[in-house]
MARNU-452172 format. One line per field, with one value per atom (N, C-alpha, C, CB): residue in three letters; x, y, z. Coordinates in steps of 0.05 Angstrom, whole numbers. Each point is the difference from the previous one (the first is absolute). Glycine has a CB too. Layout:
BEGIN
residuo <- c(ALA  ...)
xx <- c(X  ...)
yy <- c(Y  ...)
zz <- c(Z  ...)
***
This chain:
BEGIN
residuo <- c(MET  MET  MET  MET  THR  THR  THR  THR  GLY  GLY  GLY  GLY  ILE  ILE  ILE  ILE  ALA  ALA  ALA  ALA  GLU  GLU  GLU  GLU  SER  SER  SER  SER  LYS  LYS  LYS  LYS  GLU  GLU  GLU  GLU  LEU  LEU  LEU  LEU  GLU  GLU  GLU  GLU  GLN  GLN  GLN  GLN  ALA  ALA  ALA  ALA  VAL  VAL  VAL  VAL  PRO  PRO  PRO  PRO  LEU  LEU  LEU  LEU  ALA  ALA  ALA  ALA  ALA  ALA  ALA  ALA  LEU  LEU  LEU  LEU  PHE  PHE  PHE  PHE  THR  THR  THR  THR  ALA  ALA  ALA  ALA  PHE  PHE  PHE  PHE  LEU  LEU  LEU  LEU  ALA  ALA  ALA  ALA  VAL  VAL  VAL  VAL  PRO  PRO  PRO  PRO  LEU  LEU  LEU  LEU  CYS  CYS  CYS  CYS  GLY  GLY  GLY  GLY  VAL  VAL  VAL  VAL  GLY  GLY  GLY  GLY  GLY  GLY  GLY  GLY  GLY  GLY  GLY  GLY  GLY  GLY  GLY  GLY  GLY  GLY  GLY  GLY  VAL  VAL  VAL  VAL  VAL  VAL  VAL  VAL  TRP  TRP  TRP  TRP  ALA  ALA  ALA  ALA  HIS  HIS  HIS  HIS  ARG  ARG  ARG  ARG  VAL  VAL  VAL  VAL  THR  THR  THR  THR  VAL  VAL  VAL  VAL  GLU  GLU  GLU  GLU  LYS  LYS  LYS  LYS  HIS  HIS  HIS  HIS  ARG  ARG  ARG  ARG  TRP  TRP  TRP  TRP  LEU  LEU  LEU  LEU  THR  THR  THR  THR  ASP  ASP  ASP  ASP  SER  SER  SER  SER  GLU  GLU  GLU  GLU  PHE  PHE  PHE  PHE  ALA  ALA  ALA  ALA  ASP  ASP  ASP  ASP  VAL  VAL  VAL  VAL  VAL  VAL  VAL  VAL  SER  SER  SER  SER  LEU  LEU  LEU  LEU  CYS  CYS  CYS  CYS  GLN  GLN  GLN  GLN  PHE  PHE  PHE  PHE  MET  MET  MET  MET  PRO  PRO  PRO  PRO  GLY  GLY  GLY  GLY  PRO  PRO  PRO  PRO  ASN  ASN  ASN  ASN  ILE  ILE  ILE  ILE  ALA  ALA  ALA  ALA  GLY  GLY  GLY  GLY  ILE  ILE  ILE  ILE  ALA  ALA  ALA  ALA  VAL  VAL  VAL  VAL  CYS  CYS  CYS  CYS  VAL  VAL  VAL  VAL  GLY  GLY  GLY  GLY  ALA  ALA  ALA  ALA  LYS  LYS  LYS  LYS  MET  MET  MET  MET  ARG  ARG  ARG  ARG  GLY  GLY  GLY  GLY  THR  THR  THR  THR  ILE  ILE  ILE  ILE  GLY  GLY  GLY  GLY  THR  THR  THR  THR  ILE  ILE  ILE  ILE  ALA  ALA  ALA  ALA  ALA  ALA  ALA  ALA  VAL  VAL  VAL  VAL  SER  SER  SER  SER  GLY  GLY  GLY  GLY  PHE  PHE  PHE  PHE  LEU  LEU  LEU  LEU  VAL  VAL  VAL  VAL  ILE  ILE  ILE  ILE  PRO  PRO  PRO  PRO  TRP  TRP  TRP  TRP  VAL  VAL  VAL  VAL  ILE  ILE  ILE  ILE  GLY  GLY  GLY  GLY  LEU  LEU  LEU  LEU  SER  SER  SER  SER  VAL  VAL  VAL  VAL  GLY  GLY  GLY  GLY  LEU  LEU  LEU  LEU  VAL  VAL  VAL  VAL  PHE  PHE  PHE  PHE  LEU  LEU  LEU  LEU  GLU  GLU  GLU  GLU  TYR  TYR  TYR  TYR  ALA  ALA  ALA  ALA  HIS  HIS  HIS  HIS  LEU  LEU  LEU  LEU  THR  THR  THR  THR  VAL  VAL  VAL  VAL  LEU  LEU  LEU  LEU  ARG  ARG  ARG  ARG  ASN  ASN  ASN  ASN  ILE  ILE  ILE  ILE  LEU  LEU  LEU  LEU  GLY  GLY  GLY  GLY  GLY  GLY  GLY  GLY  ILE  ILE  ILE  ILE  ALA  ALA  ALA  ALA  ALA  ALA  ALA  ALA  ALA  ALA  ALA  ALA  ALA  ALA  ALA  ALA  ALA  ALA  ALA  ALA  GLY  GLY  GLY  GLY  LEU  LEU  LEU  LEU  LEU  LEU  LEU  LEU  ILE  ILE  ILE  ILE  ALA  ALA  ALA  ALA  THR  THR  THR  THR  GLY  GLY  GLY  GLY  ILE  ILE  ILE  ILE  ARG  ARG  ARG  ARG  LEU  LEU  LEU  LEU  LEU  LEU  LEU  LEU  LEU  LEU  LEU  LEU  PRO  PRO  PRO  PRO  HIS  HIS  HIS  HIS  ARG  ARG  ARG  ARG  ARG  ARG  ARG  ARG  ARG  ARG  ARG  ARG  PRO  PRO  PRO  PRO  ALA  ALA  ALA  ALA  ALA  ALA  ALA  ALA  LEU  LEU  LEU  LEU  LEU  LEU  LEU  LEU  PHE  PHE  PHE  PHE  ALA  ALA  ALA  ALA  VAL  VAL  VAL  VAL  LEU  LEU  LEU  LEU  ALA  ALA  ALA  ALA  PHE  PHE  PHE  PHE  GLY  GLY  GLY  GLY  LEU  LEU  LEU  LEU  ILE  ILE  ILE  ILE  THR  THR  THR  THR  PHE  PHE  PHE  PHE  ALA  ALA  ALA  ALA  LYS  LYS  LYS  LYS  LEU  LEU  LEU  LEU  PRO  PRO  PRO  PRO  LEU  LEU  LEU  LEU  LEU  LEU  LEU  LEU  ALA  ALA  ALA  ALA  VAL  VAL  VAL  VAL  LEU  LEU  LEU  LEU  PHE  PHE  PHE  PHE  GLY  GLY  GLY  GLY  LEU  LEU  LEU  LEU  VAL  VAL  VAL  VAL  PRO  PRO  PRO  PRO  LEU  LEU  LEU  LEU  SER  SER  SER  SER  ILE  ILE  ILE  ILE  ALA  ALA  ALA  ALA  ILE  ILE  ILE  ILE  ALA  ALA  ALA  ALA  GLY  GLY  GLY  GLY  ILE  ILE  ILE  ILE  GLU  GLU  GLU  GLU  LYS  LYS  LYS  LYS  ALA  ALA  ALA  ALA  ARG  ARG  ARG  ARG  ALA  ALA  ALA  ALA  ARG  ARG  ARG  ARG)
xx <- c(3278  27  16  -17  42  16  11  12  -2  11  24  -16  33  24  -8  26  -46  -9  -12  -9  -7  -11  23  -42  62  22  15  4  1  13  -16  22  -48  -18  0  -29  28  0  26  -31  54  26  3  19  -29  3  -19  13  -34  -20  11  -36  57  10  16  3  -12  14  27  -44  64  26  -2  21  -39  -4  -9  -10  -7  -9  22  -44  62  24  17  -1  6  16  -11  15  -41  -12  -4  -23  19  -4  26  -34  57  25  11  9  -21  8  -6  -8  -14  -8  15  -44  55  12  23  -13  33  22  -9  31  -52  -10  -14  -5  -8  -16  17  -41  61  15  28  -27  29  27  13  -16  40  15  -11  12  6  -8  -15  -3  -17  -15  -26  20  -23  -25  -7  8  13  -5  -13  39  -31  -12  -30  45  -52  -28  -16  13  -2  -14  -1  14  7  0  -22  50  -53  -21  -28  29  -33  -25  -6  5  16  -4  -5  29  -11  -1  -21  48  -54  -18  -28  38  -39  -26  -14  17  -2  -12  -4  21  1  -2  -5  30  -25  -4  17  -46  70  18  13  9  -7  11  -18  47  -46  -14  19  -28  17  17  23  -39  34  21  20  -32  24  19  17  -32  20  16  20  -39  31  19  23  -38  32  21  19  -31  20  17  17  -35  24  16  22  -40  34  20  23  -35  28  21  16  -30  17  14  18  -37  30  17  26  -41  39  24  18  -27  15  15  14  -32  55  13  -16  44  -41  -14  -24  17  -30  -23  -24  15  -29  -23  -21  8  -14  -21  6  -12  37  8  -4  33  -26  -4  -30  42  -59  -28  -10  -6  15  -8  8  5  19  10  -18  47  -53  -16  -28  28  -41  -28  -1  -11  30  0  5  17  1  5  -24  48  -62  -23  -23  13  -16  -23  5  -11  35  5  27  -31  46  26  21  -22  41  23  -10  30  -48  -10  -15  -3  -11  -14  20  -38  60  21  11  12  -7  11  -20  27  -52  -20  -2  -26  24  -2  24  -29  53  25  3  21  -28  2  -19  12  -36  -19  11  -38  51  10  24  -15  32  24  -2  23  -43  0  -2  -22  5  -2  24  -49  60  25  23  -16  17  22  -3  3  -27  -4  6  -35  25  5  30  -45  58  29  16  -6  0  14  -4  -5  -20  -6  14  -45  44  13  30  -37  48  29  8  -1  -15  7  -2  -17  -2  -2  24  -50  58  23  26  -22  24  24  0  1  -24  -1  8  -37  30  4  21  -47  64  20  19  -4  8  18  -10  17  -43  -11  8  -39  48  9  -23  35  -59  -22  -7  -17  18  -6  22  -23  48  21  -4  32  -40  -5  -24  18  -39  -23  9  -31  46  9  19  -5  22  17  -16  36  -57  -17  -15  -5  -5  -13  19  -32  56  20  7  19  -16  6  -23  29  -54  -23  -2  -24  29  0  21  -18  42  21  -8  35  -47  -10  -21  9  -27  -20  13  -33  53  14  14  6  7  14  -20  37  -59  -20  -12  -11  6  -10  20  -26  52  21  1  26  -29  1  -25  26  -49  -24  1  -26  39  4  19  -10  29  20  -10  35  -54  -9  -8  -15  0  -8  24  -43  66  24  20  -7  -1  20  12  -26  13  11  17  -39  44  16  26  -42  64  26  8  13  -18  8  -15  9  -34  -16  12  -41  47  12  27  -24  40  26  -3  17  -36  -4  -11  -7  -10  -10  23  -45  62  23  20  -5  9  18  -11  14  -40  -12  2  -31  25  2  28  -38  57  28  11  6  -12  10  -12  5  -30  -12  9  -39  39  6  30  -41  57  28  18  -8  3  16  -10  8  -31  -12  -4  23  -30  -7  -28  32  -38  -27  -19  19  -44  -20  -1  -27  27  -2  24  -26  50  23  -3  29  -38  -4  -22  14  -36  -21  10  -34  47  9  22  -12  26  20  -11  32  -50  -10  -24  18  -35  -24  6  -24  41  6  12  7  10  12  -21  43  -61  -20  -20  5  -11  -18  13  -20  46  15  1  27  -21  1  -28  38  -59  -27  -7  -14  23  -4  15  -7  31  16  -13  42  -51  -13  -25  17  -33  -24  6  -23  44  7  9  14  1  9  -23  44  -65  -23  -16  -1  3  -15  12  -14)
yy <- c(-1137  -7  26  -43  43  24  2  -3  27  5  -18  47  -51  -17  -29  31  -41  -28  -3  -4  24  -2  0  23  -6  1  -26  49  -62  -26  -21  13  -13  -19  3  -1  26  5  -9  39  -32  -7  -30  42  -57  -29  -12  0  14  -10  1  14  1  2  -25  51  -66  -25  7  -24  6  4  0  -21  4  -1  27  -49  63  26  20  -10  10  17  -6  4  -30  -9  10  -40  34  6  30  -44  59  29  12  0  -8  11  -13  12  -34  -13  18  -45  59  17  26  -21  31  26  4  2  -20  4  -1  -19  4  -1  25  -49  62  24  26  -24  23  24  -1  6  -7  -2  28  -39  41  25  22  -12  30  24  -7  24  -8  -4  -15  42  -55  -14  -21  9  -22  -21  10  -24  49  12  5  21  -12  5  -26  38  -59  -26  -11  -9  12  -9  15  -11  37  15  -11  41  -47  -11  -26  22  -39  -27  2  -20  35  0  18  -11  34  19  -2  31  -30  0  -27  39  -59  -26  -16  -1  -3  -18  16  -31  57  17  -10  11  -20  -9  24  -42  65  24  24  -19  39  25  17  -1  23  17  12  11  -4  12  -21  34  -59  -21  -6  -20  20  -5  22  -24  49  22  -2  29  -38  -5  -22  15  -36  -22  9  -33  48  9  19  -4  21  18  -16  35  -55  -17  -14  -7  -3  -14  18  -32  58  19  4  24  -26  4  -25  31  -55  -25  -5  -18  3  -7  -21  10  -11  -19  12  -37  21  10  5  -25  47  7  -23  49  -59  -20  -25  18  -26  -24  6  -14  38  9  0  27  -18  0  -28  41  -60  -28  -10  -8  15  -9  12  -2  28  13  -11  41  -44  -10  -28  31  -48  -28  -2  -13  30  -1  10  8  12  10  -20  47  -61  -18  -27  22  -33  -27  -4  -16  38  -3  -10  -9  -6  -9  -18  2  -20  -17  16  -39  59  18  15  4  5  13  -18  28  -53  -19  -5  -22  20  -5  24  -29  53  24  4  21  -23  4  -22  23  -48  -22  5  -31  40  7  22  -14  34  22  -8  30  -49  -7  -22  16  -33  -25  5  -22  40  4  14  3  19  11  -20  45  -61  -20  -21  7  -17  -20  12  -23  47  13  5  22  -11  5  -25  40  -61  -25  -12  -8  8  -12  15  -14  41  15  -4  34  -35  -4  -28  30  -50  -27  -1  -20  33  1  15  0  22  15  -17  43  -58  -17  -22  10  -21  -22  9  -21  45  10  23  -14  15  22  0  -2  -21  -1  13  -42  47  12  30  -32  40  27  20  -17  10  18  5  -17  -3  4  17  -45  41  17  29  -39  43  27  13  -13  -3  10  8  -29  11  6  24  -48  51  23  26  -29  28  23  7  -11  -9  4  12  -38  27  11  29  -46  52  28  19  -17  7  17  4  -17  -5  2  19  -46  45  19  28  -35  39  27  10  -10  -7  8  7  -30  15  7  27  -49  53  26  23  -23  19  21  6  -14  -7  4  15  -43  36  14  29  -42  48  28  15  -13  0  13  5  -22  4  4  23  -48  52  21  28  -35  36  26  21  -26  18  21  12  -24  11  10  12  -35  41  10  27  -26  41  26  -1  21  -45  -5  -14  -2  17  -12  -23  45  -44  -22  -25  33  -31  -24  -13  20  -3  -10  -13  36  -23  -11  -28  46  -50  -26  -20  23  -15  -18  -10  23  -5  -7  -18  43  -36  -16  -29  42  -44  -27  -16  19  -6  -13  -9  28  -10  -7  -22  47  -46  -20  -28  36  -37  -26  -9  11  7  -8  -5  25  -6  -1  -12  40  -33  -11  -28  47  -55  -27  -5  -16  37  -3  -10  37  -53  -10  23  -45  42  20  8  -18  -2  7  16  -42  36  16  29  -42  45  28  14  -15  1  13  8  -27  9  6  21  -46  49  20  28  -36  36  26  11  -14  -2  10  18  -42  34  19  27  -40  38  24  18  -24  11  16  13  -30  15  12  24  -46  43  22  24  -33  29  22  13  -23  7  11  17  -39  30  16  26  -42  41  25  19  -25  14  17  13  -29  13  11  22  -45  40  20  26  -37  35  24  15  -23  8  13  17  -39  34  15  26  -41)
zz <- c(-92  -8  -4  -22  32  -3  -28  49  -56  -27  -5  2  19  -3  -5  30  -16  -4  -28  49  -58  -27  -21  15  -11  -18  -2  10  14  0  -14  43  -38  -13  -30  41  -51  -28  -13  7  7  -11  -2  20  0  -1  -21  49  -56  -19  -29  31  -36  -27  -7  4  -24  -7  -13  -5  9  -12  -30  40  -51  -29  -11  3  13  -9  -1  20  -1  0  -24  50  -55  -22  -27  27  -31  -26  -4  1  21  -3  -10  37  -26  -9  -25  48  -57  -24  -25  22  -21  -23  -1  2  20  1  -20  48  -49  -19  -29  34  -40  -28  -8  5  13  -6  3  14  3  6  -11  41  -67  -13  -1  -28  40  -2  18  -46  54  15  26  -43  49  25  -4  16  -39  -6  20  -47  58  20  25  -19  27  24  -5  12  -36  -7  2  -30  19  1  28  -47  62  28  16  -3  -3  13  -7  0  -26  -8  14  -44  46  11  31  -36  50  29  12  -2  -11  11  -13  9  -35  -14  -2  -25  17  -4  26  -46  61  23  26  -23  23  24  24  -17  10  22  14  -26  11  11  -6  -5  21  -6  -18  43  -54  -16  17  -28  52  17  8  17  -12  6  -24  33  -57  -24  -4  -21  25  -3  20  -15  40  19  -9  37  -48  -9  -23  14  -33  -23  10  -31  50  12  12  8  7  12  -21  39  -60  -21  -17  -2  0  -14  16  -18  43  18  0  28  -31  2  -27  34  -33  -25  -15  21  -47  -17  -13  30  -47  -14  19  -40  36  17  1  -10  -14  -1  15  -45  45  16  30  -35  43  28  7  -2  -17  5  4  -28  12  3  28  -50  59  26  22  -18  16  21  1  -5  -18  0  9  -38  29  9  30  -45  55  29  16  -9  -1  15  0  -13  -10  -2  14  -43  41  10  13  -34  39  12  -20  44  -34  -16  -23  40  -35  -22  -21  33  -24  -19  -18  32  -19  -15  -22  40  -32  -19  -23  37  -30  -21  -19  32  -22  -16  -18  35  -23  -16  -20  39  -32  -20  -23  36  -31  -21  -18  29  -16  -15  -18  36  -26  -14  -20  39  -37  -16  -30  39  -48  -29  -11  5  6  -11  1  15  6  2  -23  50  -54  -21  -28  29  -33  -27  -3  1  19  -2  -3  28  -13  -3  -28  50  -59  -26  -23  18  -17  -21  2  1  23  3  -10  39  -34  -10  -31  43  -54  -30  -11  2  10  -10  3  13  9  3  -21  49  -54  -20  -28  28  -35  -27  0  -12  32  2  -24  50  -63  -22  -25  20  -22  -24  -2  3  -26  -4  3  -31  22  2  29  -44  61  28  13  1  -7  11  -9  0  -25  -9  15  -46  51  15  28  -27  40  28  0  12  -32  -2  -3  -20  4  -3  25  -48  62  26  20  -10  11  19  -6  5  -31  -7  8  -38  33  7  30  -40  56  29  10  3  -15  8  -7  -8  -15  -7  20  -48  56  20  27  -23  31  25  -2  9  -32  -3  -1  -26  12  -1  28  -48  63  27  17  -4  2  15  -7  2  -28  -9  11  -42  41  10  30  -36  50  29  6  8  -26  4  -9  -6  -12  -11  21  -40  60  20  14  6  -7  14  -19  34  -58  -20  7  -34  51  7  25  -20  30  24  -8  29  -30  -9  18  -17  42  19  -8  37  -43  -8  -25  21  -41  -25  6  -26  44  7  12  7  12  12  -19  44  -63  -20  -18  0  -8  -17  16  -27  52  17  3  25  -19  3  -26  34  -56  -26  -6  -17  22  -6  18  -15  41  19  -6  34  -43  -6  -27  28  -48  -28  -5  -14  22  -7  22  -29  54  22  8  16  -26  5  30  -41  56  28  3  12  9  4  8  13  -20  5  29  -38  56  29  9  7  -17  8  -9  -3  -21  -11  16  -46  52  16  28  -25  38  28  0  13  -35  -2  -8  -12  -7  -10  15  -44  54  13  24  -15  33  22  -10  30  -50  -11  -13  -7  -8  -14  19  -40  62  20  14  8  -2  12  -18  26  -51  -20  -3  -24  23  -2  24  -28  52  24  -1  25  -34  -2  -20  11  -34  -20  11  -36  51  12  21  -8  24  20  -14  32  -53  -15  -13  -8  0  -13  19  -32  58  20  4  22)
***
């Protein structure tokens, strides 16, 4: 039997329920950060041996490049490799069902009791903390560029255009990104 035939036979042997249940556990175990990628590696490489280490690294590299969460892309790629389109649907459904149920349930509870002052205070505190985390992340992303006046200028421009001019994010991006790339190129040319 050729390697391609063995690969096809193995891929068809993976039940859809196995793809679904394998990715069902990933969001529960990999909360926040890159934990989901670690658990996806355990499930797909170590436990089920659906991918080799190098194949997994290739999939993660591809998912880093694609828009959206890496772990969702991993579910798509593994499902597609194992069973094609239906495998993708099974893996992504397994990955999404628990976060969706939890999010919907919590949202419904919040809607039911939105009139309670204590709940509004809790949500206000959570919103303030989330805003603080976003601001802190933005500052941390800007720190490596603190010695570059042009970078600071574009950060302030982006902030001002979105916050005070109320321009949409995409308009600001499409307007400032080409300019910032051009300025960075000029700075680099001058540094030589």
